[in-house]
C-alpha positions in Angstrom: 156.9 60.3 60.4 155.6 57.3 61.2 153.8 57.6 65.1 154.5 60.8 65.4 152.0 63.8 65.2 151.3 65.0 61.8 150.6 68.7 61.5 147.5 69.1 59.7 145.9 72.4 58.2 143.0 74.3 59.6 140.5 76.4 58.2 137.5 78.3 58.6 135.6 75.7 57.8 137.4 73.3 59.7 138.9 75.3 62.6 140.2 72.5 64.8 140.9 68.8 64.7 138.5 65.8 66.1 139.2 64.4 69.6 139.4 61.1 69.8 137.2 58.6 71.3 138.4 56.3 74.3 136.8 52.8 72.6 135.7 49.8 75.6 138.8 48.3 74.0 141.9 50.6 73.1 142.6 50.6 69.1 146.5 50.5 70.6 148.5 50.4 73.9 149.7 54.4 73.0 148.8 57.3 70.6 148.1 58.9 68.6 145.3 58.2 68.0 144.0 61.4 65.3 145.1 59.0 62.3 146.0 55.9 61.4 149.4 56.4 62.6 151.2 52.8 61.6 149.7 50.0 59.3 150.0 46.9 62.1 149.0 48.6 65.0 147.1 52.2 64.2 144.9 51.1 61.5 141.9 52.2 62.8 140.6 55.3 64.3 137.7 56.6 66.7 136.9 60.1 67.0 133.9 62.5 68.3 132.3 63.6 65.0 133.4 67.3 65.1 130.2 70.2 65.9 131.3 72.0 62.5 130.6 68.7 60.1 127.0 68.8 61.1 126.0 65.0 61.3 125.9 62.5 59.0 123.4 64.1 56.5 126.0 66.7 56.0 128.8 64.0 54.8 129.1 64.0 51.0 132.4 61.2 50.8 134.9 59.7 53.3 138.0 58.6 51.6 141.3 57.2 53.7 144.5 58.8 52.5 147.6 56.2 52.6 151.3 57.3 52.7 154.0 55.4 51.0 157.0 57.2 51.2 156.8 60.0 48.3 153.5 58.9 47.2 149.7 58.7 48.1 146.8 56.2 47.5 143.4 57.6 48.2 140.7 54.8 48.5 136.9 55.7 49.0 135.4 54.2 52.6 132.1 52.3 52.5 129.6 53.7 55.4 127.9 50.5 57.4 124.6 51.0 59.2 123.5 50.3 62.0 127.2 51.2 63.9 127.4 48.5 66.4 131.0 48.8 67.8 131.4 46.6 71.1 135.2 46.8 71.2 136.4 49.3 68.5 136.8 49.3 64.5 139.8 47.5 64.5 138.0 44.1 65.8 134.1 45.1 65.0 134.7 46.9 61.6 135.7 45.1 58.0 138.6 47.0 55.6 138.0 50.6 54.4 134.7 50.7 56.4 133.2 53.1 59.0 130.2 53.8 60.8 128.5 56.7 62.8 127.6 55.9 66.6 124.9 57.9 68.7 125.4 58.1 72.3 123.2 58.6 75.3 124.3 61.9 75.8 123.6 63.1 72.0 127.4 62.9 70.8 128.3 61.0 67.2 131.6 59.1 67.1 132.7 58.1 63.9 134.4 55.0 64.1 136.4 54.1 60.7 139.4 50.9 59.9 141.4 50.9 56.8 143.2 48.3 54.9 146.6 46.7 56.1 147.7 45.3 52.8 146.3 48.4 50.8 149.1 48.9 48.0 149.9 51.5 45.4 150.0 51.9 41.6 153.2 50.6 41.8 152.2 47.3 43.9 153.7 48.7 47.2 151.7 47.1 50.5 153.4 48.6 52.9 152.1 52.1 53.4 154.1 54.2 56.0 150.5 56.1 58.0 146.7 57.1 56.4 144.2 59.7 57.3 140.6 60.0 57.0 139.6 62.8 54.5 135.4 63.7 55.0 133.7 65.9 52.6 130.6 67.5 53.7 128.5 70.6 53.4 129.4 73.2 55.6 127.7 74.9 57.9 125.4 77.8 57.5 125.5 77.5 53.4 122.5 76.9 51.5 123.9 73.3 51.0 123.5 72.6 54.6 121.1 69.6 55.9 119.8 70.7 59.1 116.9 68.3 59.2 116.0 65.4 57.3 112.3 64.4 57.2 112.6 60.3 57.0 109.0 60.2 57.4 107.7 60.5 53.6 109.6 58.6 50.8 112.1 59.3 49.5 113.2 61.4 52.9 113.4 65.2 52.4 116.3 67.1 53.7 115.3 70.8 54.6 118.3 73.2 53.5 119.1 76.9 55.0 117.1 79.3 52.6 119.7 81.5 51.0 118.6 84.3 53.0 118.9 82.7 56.0 123.0 81.8 55.5 125.2 81.7 58.0 126.8 85.1 59.8 130.5 86.4 60.8 130.6 85.9 64.5 131.2 88.9 66.7 133.9 89.4 68.9 133.6 88.4 72.7 132.5 92.1 73.9 129.8 92.0 70.8 128.3 88.9 73.2 129.3 89.7 76.5 127.9 93.8 76.0 124.6 91.6 75.4 124.1 89.1 78.1 125.3 91.3 81.0 122.7 93.8 80.1 120.4 90.8 80.8 121.6 91.4 85.2 119.6 94.5 84.7 116.4 93.4 84.4 113.6 95.3 85.6 115.3 98.8 85.3 112.7 100.1 83.1 115.2 102.1 81.0 117.0 99.0 80.1 116.6 97.7 76.4 117.4 94.1 75.0 118.9 93.0 71.6 118.6 89.7 70.2 121.0 87.5 69.3 121.3 85.6 66.3 122.1 81.9 65.5 125.7 82.1 63.2 125.1 79.1 61.3 121.3 80.3 60.6 120.5 84.4 60.7 116.6 83.0 60.9 117.0 81.3 64.4 117.1 83.4 67.9 119.1 82.1 70.3 116.9 80.3 72.8 115.7 80.8 76.5 116.1 84.8 76.7 113.0 85.9 75.1 109.2 85.1 75.9 108.3 83.3 72.8 107.2 80.3 71.9 109.3 80.2 68.4 112.8 81.6 68.9 112.9 82.7 64.9 113.9 86.3 63.7 110.5 86.5 62.2 108.9 86.4 65.4 111.1 88.8 67.4 110.4 91.1 64.7 106.7 91.0 64.6 104.6 94.4 65.4 103.8 94.1 69.3 106.5 91.9 70.0 109.8 94.4 69.6 110.2 98.0 68.4 113.1 99.5 66.3 115.5 101.7 68.2 115.3 105.3 67.8 119.1 106.2 67.5 117.9 110.1 67.8 116.6 109.5 71.5 119.3 110.5 73.5 121.6 112.1 70.5 120.3 115.0 68.4 122.6 113.9 65.8 121.9 109.6 66.0 124.2 106.7 67.8 122.8 103.2 66.8 123.4 100.4 68.9 126.8 99.5 67.7 127.9 103.3 69.0 126.7 102.7 71.9 129.9 101.3 73.5 132.0 102.3 71.3 131.2 106.2 70.5 135.0 107.3 69.4 133.7 105.1 65.9 131.8 106.5 62.8 129.9 105.1 60.4 131.1 101.6 60.3 128.8 101.2 63.3 125.5 102.5 61.8 122.8 100.2 62.5 122.4 99.2 58.8 126.1 97.7 58.8 124.8 95.6 61.4 123.4 92.3 59.8 122.5 90.6 62.6 119.7 93.1 63.3 120.1 96.5 61.1 116.6 97.6 62.2 117.3 97.3 65.5 115.0 95.7 66.9 114.9 95.9 70.8 112.5 94.7 73.6 112.6 96.1 77.0 110.9 93.9 80.3 108.5 92.5 79.3 109.3 90.3 76.8 112.4 89.2 78.3 111.9 85.4 79.6 114.1 85.9 82.7 112.6 87.2 86.2 113.2 90.8 87.6 116.8 91.4 89.3 116.1 94.8 90.0 112.4 96.7 91.3 111.6 99.0 88.7 109.9 101.7 91.1 111.4 101.0 95.1 114.6 102.3 96.3 116.5 102.3 99.5 117.9 104.9 102.0 121.1 103.6 102.9 124.5 103.9 104.0 127.6 104.5 101.6 130.5 102.3 101.0 133.6 103.3 103.3 130.9 105.0 106.0 130.6 103.3 109.6 127.5 101.4 110.0 125.7 100.1 113.3 124.7 96.8 111.3 125.0 95.2 107.3 121.0 96.2 106.7 121.8 99.7 107.0 124.7 99.5 104.3 123.4 100.0 100.4 125.7 96.7 99.7 124.0 94.8 102.6 127.5 93.9 104.3 130.2 95.3 106.3 133.4 94.2 107.5 134.8 95.1 111.2 138.0 97.9 111.3 140.0 99.9 113.4 139.0 103.5 113.5 141.5 106.0 114.1 140.9 105.7 117.6 141.7 101.7 117.7 138.1 101.3 118.6 136.4 98.0 116.4 133.9 99.2 114.1 131.8 98.0 111.2 132.5 99.4 108.0 130.1 99.2 104.9 132.2 96.9 101.8 131.2 95.2 99.2 131.0 91.0 99.8 132.6 88.5 97.8 131.8 88.1 93.9 129.9 91.8 93.4 130.0 92.8 90.2 131.2 96.7 90.4 130.0 97.2 86.8 126.7 96.3 87.8 126.7 98.2 91.7 128.1 101.4 90.2 125.5 101.6 87.2 123.8 105.1 86.9 120.3 103.4 87.6 121.3 101.0 90.2 122.9 102.9 92.8 124.5 106.9 93.7 127.8 105.4 94.5 131.1 105.9 93.8 130.5 109.4 92.6 132.7 112.3 94.4 136.3 113.4 93.9 138.0 112.3 96.8 137.0 109.0 96.2 139.4 106.6 95.1 141.1 107.4 91.6 138.7 110.9 91.7 135.5 108.8 91.6 133.1 108.0 88.9 132.1 111.5 86.5 128.9 111.7 84.3 131.3 111.1 81.4 132.1 107.7 82.7 128.7 106.6 82.1 126.8 105.3 78.7 123.6 107.5 79.3 121.6 104.5 77.2 122.0 101.7 79.5 123.9 103.6 82.8 126.7 101.1 82.1 130.0 102.5 83.3 131.7 103.4 79.7 134.8 100.5 78.6 137.3 102.6 78.5 140.8 102.4 79.9 140.1 106.1 82.7 136.8 104.3 83.8 138.4 101.0 84.2 141.1 102.6 86.4 138.5 104.2 88.4 136.4 101.1 88.5 139.5 98.9 89.7 140.3 101.4 92.3 137.0 101.5 94.0 137.1 97.7 94.3 140.6 98.0 95.5 139.3 100.3 98.1 136.0 98.8 99.3 135.7 94.8 98.5 135.8 93.3 101.5 139.8 91.7 101.0 140.5 95.0 98.7 141.0 92.0 95.5 139.3 92.1 92.5 139.2 90.2 89.5 137.5 89.7 85.9 134.9 88.0 84.3 135.2 84.1 83.2 132.3 83.9 80.3 135.4 83.4 77.6 138.6 81.9 77.5 141.0 79.4 75.6 139.4 76.1 76.2 139.2 73.2 74.5 136.8 72.6 71.6 133.6 70.7 71.4 132.9 67.4 71.4 135.4 67.2 74.2 136.1 63.4 76.1 138.2 65.5 78.9 141.1 65.3 77.0 142.0 66.6 73.5 144.8 65.7 71.1 146.6 68.2 68.3 149.3 68.3 66.4 150.5 71.5 68.6 151.0 71.1 72.6 147.8 70.9 74.5 148.0 74.6 75.6 148.4 75.6 71.5 145.3 73.2 70.9 142.8 75.7 72.7 139.8 77.8 71.0 139.0 81.6 72.6 135.7 81.0 72.9 132.7 81.2 75.4 132.0 78.3 77.7 129.7 75.6 76.3 131.0 72.7 78.2 131.5 72.0 81.8 135.1 71.2 81.4 136.1 74.5 80.0 139.2 75.6 82.1 141.3 78.3 81.2 143.9 77.7 84.3 146.2 80.6 82.9 143.3 83.3 82.7 141.3 82.0 85.6 138.4 81.6 83.2 135.9 79.0 82.5 132.8 77.1 83.9 133.9 76.8 87.3 134.6 80.2 87.4 131.4 81.4 85.6 129.2 79.8 88.1 130.6 81.2 90.8 129.1 84.3 89.9 132.3 85.4 87.7 130.4 86.0 84.6 131.1 88.5 82.1 134.8 89.4 80.9 134.4 92.8 80.6 133.1 93.4 84.1 135.1 93.5 87.4 134.1 91.5 90.7 134.9 91.6 93.7 137.3 88.5 94.5 
């Protein structure tokens, strides 16, 4: 129906609709803004070019699909460089012209204008509405152009080598378990795994390791990384994938992890981030729940005032706001949390991952951590981390218009914008920057 939201098909290659862009001069006084909603007032559109398209060098063709009742008419659009849109494409472009504008923040804006007088094969020039069709090279395929060298004539495109094509993304825990381990830097037993780009498996995620070139070949060079020994802790062998899911068998064998089939890892000396913990110093201190003369005597370096059984106000060792319980109770960090007299029976040897000292990711261990948090957190409140949530896809102008409701338009993903906020689950960039980072970890609220 003219002027109403149009249900558009999503796919693996195009997982969300483009975000409308607000021009200096509005195209129309009201929406929808994501297609040519009416022939007279909405015959132009501007939107952020989605990241999954990968820039103008990956666009094969642009067409406008006009809808006339039960019939359609497909027409080619012509690119008009340079792109100079001082008002909006309705004013600054000709019929069936488009251009791509690059903003100062690096985002690209796609502007296009339809032809109000376009007629179908029957001569009807009163189309109801129209849409934009962009044919593009999918990211991560061998056809995808990631760089064009314009200094040579003719310009040469750099495409993805077939051996470096895309990877299927891991689930949230795949990334959470790898990233959260960087909070244990300084502990000699801790090792660190690479994270490769899903769009190009030869590229390493930057700013994690001390490398001049962030590539797979550099990370796997002899002298930088080494292969994880599956026999080190278990005679029967246990791969990196089985550390967090010991009940899963051969499906998590290291060779089945195409992102890191040979199990390359590094130790602290190859990590770009500084040390959080001392590798050789330890502190003799008072445990949680014990009476203390001062907070400095507590292992947590924090205490609260409480009345004891005699009605006297004393200082009790507690955990401050923002404490990561999974880190604090890590076997390599502290000896706290053990003892059958503690809440939920305390943590036992079976609740820890021997390779990393981390609490296991099972319900029994989770219940114990929650009980310890409600007992020892300064206000007895706990919460989870906030890196993953239901956020609007990028690029995002601060508002998002889809064919669904705003909440249905959100995608479960990791934070990548200061605008990311999931109020229903209380996750997003603000909470992450407050210290509540990893969703599988429990924190003192």
